[in-house]
N, C-alpha and C positions, 0 to 999 in steps of 0.2 A: 375610887372615883373616876367615874369617865371627864377629858377634857372639856372644857366649858364648848366648844367648839366641833365635839365629836359629829360626825353626820355633815357638817358644812362642805361647801364646795369653794372652790376658790378660782377665780384667773387673774392671771399674771400675764400684762402687756410687756412685750420684747419685740417688738418689732420694727423697733424703730431705727431708725441710721444713724442718730445719733455724731449727729456733726459737729453739736459741741466738745466731741469729747475727742477729735483728730488727735495725734494720730491713728491712737491705738483702734481707733473704728474705721479707719482706712484696711483694717486686714482682720478685723474680728467684729461679732455683733455687741453694742450696746451691756447687752445683760452680763455678757462673760468678763465683765473691766473686773479686774480683782481688786477687793481688800484687804490690804494683811493679810495679801495671800490666796482670802476667799472668794471667788466670783457672786456678785451680784445677784442672779439667779438661784444659787445653792445660798446664801443668806437667807435672800425670803420664801425660799420652800421650806427651809431648816427653824424662820419664825413663825410660821405658819403650822406647819409641824407642830410647833412646842404648845400650841394650842389645840389640838388636834387632828385639823384638817389632814383627810389624808387623801384627795379627789380633787386633780388641778387640768385648768386648760390654761396652755402656754401657747399666744399668739406669737409666729414669728416668721421674718421674710430678710432679712437683712443678715448675709451669712448663715441662714437658717441649716445648714447642714452642721454648722460648726454647733451646735445648741443640740442638736436633736444626737449627736454624736458624745456631746460631757454628758447629756442623761443618761445615754447607755450605757459609756462607761461606770455610771457612780452609780447604776438601777435605780435609777429614778430614785433615789434618796430613800427607797425604800414606804415610797407613795406611789398613787395610782396619776398617770401623768398622759395627757391626749395634749397631740400637736395641732391647733388650727396654721395651718400654712394659709398666707396673702397672699398670691404671686399676684403680677403689675408691677403694684406698688402697694406699701402699709397703708391699712383702711382707716388710720389715727383711733383713738380711743372709742369713738362711738360705732364707729364701722367696724373695730374687731370686735367688739362687744359686741354688736349686732348678728355678724357673720358665723360667733361662737355660742347664740343664741340655744343651738340645739341641747350644747351639753346639760343647760340648764330645766329643758322643757320638762313638766309634771313631778317639778319640784314644788313642795310646801315649804318650805324653810329658805331665809335668806341666804343667800352666797356672798362673798367678798371680791374685790378686785380692789390690785394693785398694781403700780408702775412697778417696776422690774426696777428701775434705775431710783427707788426712793427705798434709803432705809433711819427706821424709826424703830423705839422702843412702845409706841403707842400698847398697852393693854388692850389688846383685840375683845376680850369676855368682854369689857367694859364696854363699849361701841358696839358688841351686839346687842348686849343686854338693855343698850339705850334704845335702838333698833325696836330690838322687843316690846318693850313700854308703848312706846310712840307709835309704833307702825307705820311711821310714812311709807311712800312710795322709794323712799332711798337714802341713807346716811351719810352725809360724806363729815371727812375728819378734818378740821379746820382748827390754825391757831390765832394770836395777832402777830407770826413773825411779819420780818418788811416783806415785802413782794410787790411788786409792777401791775399784777392782777390779783383781783377778790373777788370772793364772791360775798353778796348785800343780807343782811340777815336781820329779822327786827327782833325785837325781844325775848320772844318765842322762840327761838333759833330757826325759825322759818326761812326757807331760801326765797330774798324778795327780786334778785338780780344781781350784776357783775358788773366790776369796773376797771378801767386800764387805766392807773391812773398815769400813765407816759404818756398815754396821746389823748385822754380825757375820754373815749369813748364809754359809755353806759349804754347797760340793755337792762329792761327792767322787765321781769314777770309779772308784777303787783305795784298800785299805789300803796304806799304809807307815808303816813304824815309826820310823824318822828323820825330820827336820826336813825341811821341804819348801819348795823356796827359793819365793816369791810374785813373778813377774813381770808387767809392767805389758805387754800385746799393745799391738803398734806398727800391728797393723791392716794388715801384710801377709801376704800366705798363698801356700805353693805345696802343690797339691792335687792327688793323682793323680785323675784323672776315672773310678775303679773304687767314688768315696766317693756316687757318683749313685746304686746301686740299694743303696743302707745308710740315705739318708736315709729314718727315716720319720715326723719332721714335714710337718704339710699346713700352705697356707697361708700366713699371714703366722707368722715365727717368727725365731731368734735365731740363728746360725750357732754362737753359744756351745751352746747346747742340743743341736745334733747333737755337736760336737766333745767333749762332755760324756760324751753316751749314746755315742758311737762309741766315745773312749779308754777303755770296760770290757773291748771285746773285740780294739781295732785298737791300733796305735800312732801315737799323737801327738803329733809335737818339738815343743820351740822350738829356737829359733835365737835365740840371744845377742848383741846387735851396742848395747852398752855404750857401744861409741868413736864412734858416727853420732847424728848430729841428728835431733831429729824432733819436730815441731807440729802439733798438733791443732789445726786451726784451724776451731774449732767458735765462738766469739764473737770479736766484734769488738775487744778487746784480743789476741785473740792472733793477728791477722791482723799486727799493730803488732811482736808478737814473733817472726814468718813473715820478717819483710818486713827485721829484723838478719840474717839466712841466707841466705834464697834472693834473689837480687836479679834 
């Protein structure tokens, strides 16, 4: 029996400077930070491969040559990997995705996107089934975990806005009379390829801006997975935390 995501493609964001992970990132890319001796990038390639994903595009910028060398040494972990190099400066999540859009051109299946520095045991089969059932433009993995920045969803898990609890900033895509659920983004997305012609932003920009813009006219949904482990490996102390759960 084929694995649930056989035929799916995926993008891994690995271009960030990783300033919070210094001193490691002064000489290495964040995506190669080891957790129990295994680099983050390898963990997420193997994680997606375990569900049947065999076609990846990885964006690079900071110490890109180290990522390319590492993938070559490991024979791409037995999958097909394309590199989307961002010269000059990293394009952030939105710009990076838009630059890599050619990789998904002509595809009918949705595709997965994930930050290389996020570790989770989210059931990728479950989120893709949810996406295929509801057919939104994008499905965003979210939890109730504590975060200073949250997406806001209605009772049908449709994206309505975003808020920063530290600054009090709120950006709304839709008006909604009842209370909205503030939920933290896990940085795992399932996206329909039809998104690319709809992206208005250019150059360097966050995918958050794109989602808030498109949620005004298109359905973007959240997929709640509170039962799963999620670790944002952005700081040295978070590596210690991740090593408790990811052996």
